[in-house]
Every structure is written in C-alpha cells, then in structure tokens.
N, C-alpha and C positions, 0 to 999 in steps of 0.2 A: 504493499501500500501506499502510493506516494502524498505526502503533505503537502497540498499546492495552499498558497497563499494569495489572496487577491487584495490589492491597493489599490483605492482612488482617493479622493481628496476629503470627504466628508464621511466616506463610509455609512451613506442615506439611501445612495442608488445604484450605480455600477456593481462597485464592489461587491455588494450585498445581492444582487441576481446574479452576478456570476457564481459567488457560494452558493447561492440557491442551486442553480443547474446541476452544477458540478455536483453537489451533494445527493441530488433526484437522478440525475443519470449515471453517474460513474462509479456509485458506492463499491463497486468492483474494485476500482484500479486507486481510488483518491479519496483524502479526507480532505476536504476543505475549508478553511475559514476565511475570514476577512478582516479588514482595518482601512482607516483612512489617514492621511497626514495631518488632516486638523478636523476631530468629527464632529459632528453637529450631535445635537442632543438625542433626536429621533430619528428613526428610518422614515422617510417622509412615507404620507399615506399614498402617493401617487404610485410611487416604487411598491407597495404593499397591494394594491389594488392591479397595476399591471401584470403583476406576477401570479397572482390569483387567477387572472385568466388564463395562464398557461398549467395553472394545477399547482403551483408551489406557494407555500404557505411561509413569510417572511412576520407574521402578527408578532413572531415572540422574539424577533431581532433586536438588536441593540449597537450603535455604533460604538467602534471600539478605537483606540490610538494605536497606530503604528509604531513597534518599537523596535529599531534597529538590532538592538543586540538579542532581541530572538530569530533575527533573520538566518541563523547557523542549523535552525529546528526544522526548516524546512527543506524538502528536497527540490521548491520550485516556487519562484516569488512571480506572481503577474502584476505587472504595473499596468493599473488603467489610467492614473491620476494625469500625464502628460508631462510631469516635472520628475527627477531625479530623485532615488531614494536615497534618504538620510546615510551616512555610514556610520557604521561598517555593514556592509552587504556581503554577507558570507554565503549566499545560496546563488542559483543563477536566478537570470531578471529575463522576462519576455516582457516586452512592451506591446502592449496592444491601443491602439486608436479606435476609442469610443465615444463620441458625444456626450457630453456632462448633461443628462435631461433637468437637470435642478430648474424648478420655476418654468419650465416650459410646456409646451401642448402636451395633449396625453398623445398624441401621434410621434411625437419626438421621443416619448420615454418609450413607447411601443419599438421606433424605430432601434435606440439602442438596448434594447431588451433585446429584439430579436436578432442584432448583430453578436452579442454575447452568447445567445445561446447558440450561434451558429460557430461563434470561436470556441466555447466550452465544450461542443461537441468532437470540433476536431482535435483539440488536447486529447479528450478521453477516448478517441479512437487512435490517437498515438499511444496514449499509456499502454494500451491495449495490445496493441503489435507489438510494442517493447518485451510486454511483459510473456506474450507466447515466443519470444525468443525466435530464430531462423525457422522458417519452412521447411517440413523434412519431406525431401522429394521420392515417395513409396518407389515409384516407379522407376528410378535410378538405381536402385538398392537391389530389383528383383532382377539377376541374371539375364532370365529370358525377356525383359522388359515389359510391358504393363501385358495384364491379363486381356485374354481377347474374348470376347461372345462368338461362338459358333452358329 
C-alpha cells in the first residue's frame, strides 16, 4: 500500500476531492490523506455537494495544515497548490494543474472535480500496474508455443 498525500492551498476543495476519489477508487493500492499550505476553517459546502454527486461523502472531512516534516512518511506527494512546497520535501512530488474552484460557480467546481477524478484514476491504474510487476508471457515459456485448438 502506497501512502499518497494531496496538497492544495486551503485543503477545502481540490486536495479534499482528490483524497476522496483516491480512497474510494484506490483502496486496494493506496491510502490517501490531504492537507493545505494555508488551511481554511471548513471544507466548503460546494466541495461537499459536488462530491456527493459522485457518491463521495466528505461531510466529516476537515482542513489540515501541511507539515513538511511529515513528508518522509509518504510514498508520494501530489501538489495541486500551484506553489512550491516548503522544505524539507523528503518524498517524490508530482505537480498537478487543476483550477482552484473556491468562490466560483458550480460548473467550475464540477470541472475541477472531474479533472481530479481522471488524474486520480490514472494514478491508481499506474500503482496497480506497478504492483503487479512485469507481465508473464506464458506462451514464451511453453516449448511448443501457445496451445492451439483443432
């Protein structure tokens, strides 16, 4: 299981969405958490509502502050903030560009949500492929080649 940590600015929209999708779809390969560089007091209602449309319940989530001294405890940090993470950064970092929907229309929230869903799914699929290792070529190991039906 990989520990994946999502970071945005306020931990009230994008990183919460990414965490929700990752824990819903990828629980076989990862454990997701999230935080913000300057966390707000609450996860905004628009975030909770647009994620509910996808079957993800964030109603019990709350913003947390990013702690660079915990970075070594993660296998991967996904930075959605658009800013450099404070040092030290002791884990691999991927930067995702996703529009910050805070204070925007429902359509902007949905667009950011759908973009995050696609990127999270791509990450999960990559982790699943890595977990399986190289594919085994059964036909290559069979002296007479692949079995044939007559």
